[in-house]
C-alpha positions in Angstrom: -21.8 8.5 -55.5 -24.4 8.3 -52.3 -24.1 4.4 -52.5 -20.2 4.4 -52.5 -20.3 6.9 -49.5 -23.0 4.6 -47.5 -21.1 1.7 -47.8 -17.8 3.1 -46.8 -19.6 4.2 -43.7 -21.3 1.2 -43.3 -17.2 -0.7 -43.9 -16.0 1.9 -41.3 -18.9 1.4 -38.5 -18.1 -2.6 -39.0 -14.4 -2.5 -38.5 -14.8 -0.4 -35.4 -17.4 -2.6 -34.1 -14.5 -5.5 -34.7 -11.6 -3.1 -33.5 -11.2 -4.9 -30.1 -12.0 -6.2 -27.0 -13.5 -4.1 -23.8 -10.6 -4.8 -20.9 -11.2 -4.0 -17.3 -8.6 -4.8 -15.0 -10.3 -5.3 -11.4 -8.0 -4.8 -8.0 -8.6 -3.2 -4.7 -7.1 -2.6 -1.3 -6.2 -5.5 1.1 -6.9 -8.9 0.3 -10.5 -10.3 0.8 -12.4 -7.3 -0.7 -13.6 -9.4 -3.3 -11.6 -8.7 -6.2 -11.5 -12.2 -7.7 -15.1 -12.9 -7.0 -16.0 -9.8 -8.6 -14.1 -10.7 -11.9 -15.9 -14.3 -11.6 -19.2 -13.4 -11.1 -19.6 -10.4 -13.6 -17.9 -12.9 -16.3 -20.6 -15.2 -15.3 -23.2 -12.3 -15.5 -21.8 -11.1 -19.0 -21.8 -15.1 -20.3 -25.2 -15.1 -19.5 -26.0 -11.8 -21.6 -24.7 -13.6 -24.6 -20.7 -12.0 -24.4 -17.8 -14.2 -25.0 -15.4 -13.4 -22.2 -11.9 -13.7 -21.7 -10.9 -13.5 -17.5 -7.0 -13.0 -17.2 -5.9 -14.4 -14.1 -2.8 -12.9 -12.4 -3.2 -14.4 -8.9 -1.3 -17.3 -8.4 -2.1 -19.7 -5.5 -5.1 -20.5 -3.2 -6.7 -17.4 -4.3 -6.8 -17.3 -7.8 -9.8 -17.6 -10.2 -9.4 -21.6 -11.0 -9.3 -22.3 -7.3 -12.1 -20.4 -6.5 -14.1 -22.4 -9.4 -13.2 -25.4 -8.1 -9.8 -26.1 -9.7 -10.8 -25.7 -13.2 -8.2 -27.2 -15.7 -6.6 -26.2 -18.8 -5.7 -22.5 -18.6 -2.3 -22.6 -20.2 0.5 -20.4 -21.0 0.1 -16.7 -21.5 4.2 -16.8 -22.7 3.1 -19.7 -25.1 0.1 -17.9 -27.0 2.2 -14.6 -27.0 5.3 -16.5 -28.8 2.8 -18.0 -31.1 3.1 -21.6 -30.1 -0.1 -22.3 -29.0 -3.1 -20.1 -30.4 -5.3 -18.3 -28.0 -8.4 -20.4 -27.6 -6.4 -23.3 -27.2 -4.5 -22.2 -24.4 -7.8 -21.1 -22.4 -10.0 -23.3 -20.1 -13.3 -23.0 -20.8 -15.9 -22.8 -18.3 -19.8 -24.9 -18.7 -20.7 -20.8 -18.0 -19.6 -19.5 -21.1 -16.3 -17.4 -19.8 -12.9 -18.5 -20.6 -9.8 -18.6 -18.4 -6.2 -17.9 -19.1 -3.6 -18.0 -16.1 -1.2 -15.2 -16.5 1.6 -14.6 -14.1 3.3 -11.0 -14.4 6.3 -12.8 -15.0 4.8 -14.2 -18.2 4.6 -11.0 -19.5 8.3 -10.1 -19.0 10.2 -9.4 -22.5 7.2 -8.5 -24.4 6.7 -5.3 -26.2 3.3 -3.2 -25.2 2.2 -3.9 -28.7 2.3 -7.6 -28.5 0.4 -7.3 -25.6 -2.5 -5.0 -27.0 -2.6 -7.4 -30.0 -3.2 -10.2 -27.7 -6.2 -8.4 -26.3 -7.9 -7.4 -29.6 -8.9 -10.9 -30.1 -12.5 -12.6 -30.2 -13.5 -11.4 -27.0 -16.2 -8.9 -26.4 -14.9 -8.5 -22.8 -11.7 -9.2 -21.3 -11.6 -8.9 -16.8 -8.1 -8.8 -15.7 -7.8 -10.3 -11.9 -5.2 -7.1 -11.6 -2.3 -8.3 -9.1 -0.1 -5.2 -8.2 3.6 -5.1 -8.1 5.3 -4.0 -4.4 4.8 -0.4 -5.8 1.1 -0.8 -6.9 1.8 -0.5 -10.5 -0.5 -2.5 -12.7 1.6 -5.7 -14.9 2.2 -4.5 -18.3 -0.8 -6.6 -19.5 -3.6 -5.0 -17.0 -2.1 -1.4 -18.1 -3.8 -2.2 -21.1 -7.0 -2.1 -20.0 -9.5 0.4 -21.1 -10.8 1.1 -17.5 -9.3 0.3 -14.1 -12.8 -1.1 -11.5 -10.9 -0.7 -7.5 -13.1 -2.6 -5.2 -13.7 -1.9 -1.9 -15.9 -2.4 1.2 -18.1 -0.4 3.6 -15.5 0.0 6.3 -12.8 2.8 7.4 -9.6 0.9 6.6 -11.2 -0.9 3.5 -12.1 2.7 2.0 -8.4 4.0 3.3 -6.6 1.1 1.5 -8.9 1.6 -1.9 -7.7 5.4 -1.7 -3.9 4.2 -1.4 -4.4 2.1 -4.1 -5.7 4.4 -6.3 -3.0 7.0 -5.2 -0.2 4.6 -6.1 -1.8 3.7 -9.7 -2.3 7.3 -10.5 1.5 8.0 -9.7 2.4 5.0 -11.6 0.4 5.2 -15.0 -1.2 8.9 -14.7 -4.7 7.4 -14.4 -7.4 10.3 -14.5 -10.3 8.2 -14.1 -11.0 4.8 -11.6 -14.3 2.9 -11.2 -15.3 1.8 -7.7 -17.7 -1.0 -6.9 -18.4 -0.7 -3.2 -18.9 -4.7 -1.9 -20.6 -6.1 0.4 -23.0 -3.4 1.7 -25.5 -3.5 3.8 -27.6 -0.5 2.4 -27.4 1.7 -0.7 -26.9 4.8 1.6 -23.9 2.8 3.1 -22.7 2.5 -0.5 -23.4 5.9 -1.4 -21.8 7.4 1.3 -18.6 5.3 0.9 -18.3 6.3 -3.1 -19.2 10.1 -2.0 -15.9 9.9 0.2 -13.8 8.4 -1.9 -14.7 10.6 -4.5 -14.4 13.9 -2.9 -10.7 13.1 -1.5 -10.0 11.8 -5.2 -10.9 15.0 -6.6 -9.2 17.4 -4.1 -6.1 15.5 -3.7 -5.5 13.2 -6.6 -7.0 15.6 -9.3 -8.6 12.3 -10.2 -12.0 11.2 -11.2 -14.3 8.4 -10.1 -17.2 6.7 -11.8 -19.7 4.4 -9.8 -19.6 1.2 -11.1 -22.2 -0.1 -8.6 -22.7 -1.8 -5.6 -23.1 -5.7 -4.2 -24.9 -6.8 -0.8 -24.1 -8.6 1.8 -25.2 -12.0 1.1 -25.0 -14.8 3.3 -25.5 -17.0 -0.2 -22.6 -15.4 -1.4 -20.5 -16.9 1.0 -22.5 -20.3 0.5 -21.6 -20.3 -3.1 -17.7 -20.1 -2.4 -18.0 -23.0 -0.1 -19.8 -24.7 -3.3 -17.0 -23.5 -5.6 -19.3 -21.7 -7.7 -20.7 -18.2 -8.8 -23.2 -17.2 -6.7 -25.1 -16.1 -10.2 -25.2 -19.7 -11.0 -25.7 -21.3 -7.7 -28.5 -18.6 -6.6 -29.4 -16.5 -9.3 -32.2 -15.2 -7.4 -30.1 -14.1 -4.4 -29.3 -10.1 -3.7 -25.6 -10.3 -5.0 -26.5 -12.1 -7.8 -28.9 -9.7 -9.1 -26.2 -6.8 -8.3 -23.6 -8.5 -10.1 -25.6 -9.2 -13.0 -27.3 -5.2 -13.3 -23.1 -4.1 -12.5 -22.6 -6.4 -15.9 -25.5 -5.4 -17.7 -24.4 -1.3 -17.3 -20.6 -2.1 -17.8 -21.8 -2.7 -21.7 -22.8 0.7 -21.7 -20.0 2.3 -20.4 -17.7 4.8 -22.6 -14.6 3.1 -24.2 -12.0 5.0 -23.5 -8.3 4.6 -25.1 -6.5 2.0 -23.0 -3.9 3.3 -20.5 -0.1 4.2 -21.2 2.6 2.0 -19.4 5.2 4.6 -18.9 5.6 6.5 -15.4 3.7 10.2 -15.9 6.1 12.9 -15.5 3.5 15.1 -14.6 2.9 17.6 -11.6 0.8 15.7 -8.6 -0.8 17.6 -5.6 0.2 16.5 -2.4 -1.9 13.5 -1.7 -4.1 13.4 1.5 -2.3 10.9 3.9 -4.2 7.5 4.8 -4.8 8.2 8.5 -6.7 11.9 7.7 -9.0 9.9 5.4 -9.6 7.4 7.7 -10.5 9.8 9.9 -12.9 11.5 7.6 -14.9 8.4 6.8 -15.2 7.7 10.2 -16.6 11.3 10.8 -19.0 10.8 8.3 -20.2 7.2 9.2 -21.0 8.6 12.6 -22.5 11.8 11.9 
C-alpha cells in the first residue's frame, strides 16, 4: 500500500512538472524603454541556462524581434499552428543561441478560443516570452493574456515612470491584473532603480490596489547599444558587459518566481479605486528624484 501511494505521488509530481510552460508577457510604456531587447536578451540568457525558450513576437515592423536579430528567417504563421496544418516546432525560427521565435500578430489570434490559445502555450517549451503589443485601450492580445506574469519595462525618468503607471492602470482595468513585475532598464545606479521601483509600488498600491514585484534592473551600458548595431544580443556579443550580467541575473531569478494561475481575458466587473492622475505621479517622481 505504501509503495502504491509513493508511486502515485511520484506520478503526480511528473504530471505537474510537465503541466506547461512559464509564460511571461513583456510590455511597457512608450517606444524606446527596451521591451524587445529585454525579451531577446532574457531568451538568450535562459537558453544559456539550458532552458528551451519560445519568443512570441507581436510587434511587426522595424522594431520586431526578427529585425533586432538581423533578419531572423523562418518565424512562421501562428494561424497555421492553431489550425493544425503546421507543427509548432516547424513554424518557429530557431536562433543559434538556442531559443525559438514565432511571429504572432494580434490579428492571428482572432477567432480562436482561449482554450486553443492556452493549448499552444502548454507545449514543450520551458519558458514562453511574449513581446506583447497592447491595443488602443491598453489591453493585451488574447494570446498574451494567457501569461502567468506581466513584466512592465520602464526607465529612470519621470516621463517613463508616468507611462509605466498608465500602462499598469489600463491593464488593471482591462484584465483585473492584481500584480505586476517591474524591470527598471538603463539605470546608472542601484539606488536610482530602487527609487523608481518604490515610486511605482507606492502609487500602484494606493491608487490601483495592485502590488508590484521587483523583477530587477539593467545597467545603462554603451555595449548594449553596440550590440544592437551588430544585430546581436548583448548577452552573446559582450557577455562580460554590465547589462549582460544583469540580464543573466534576471533570467536566473525568473525561474524561481512563484507559478501563478494564468490571467483571464474578460474585463473585470470589480469596483476600482480612483486612479492617481498621471500628472500628479510625474510631480511626485520629480520631487523624489530631487530630494
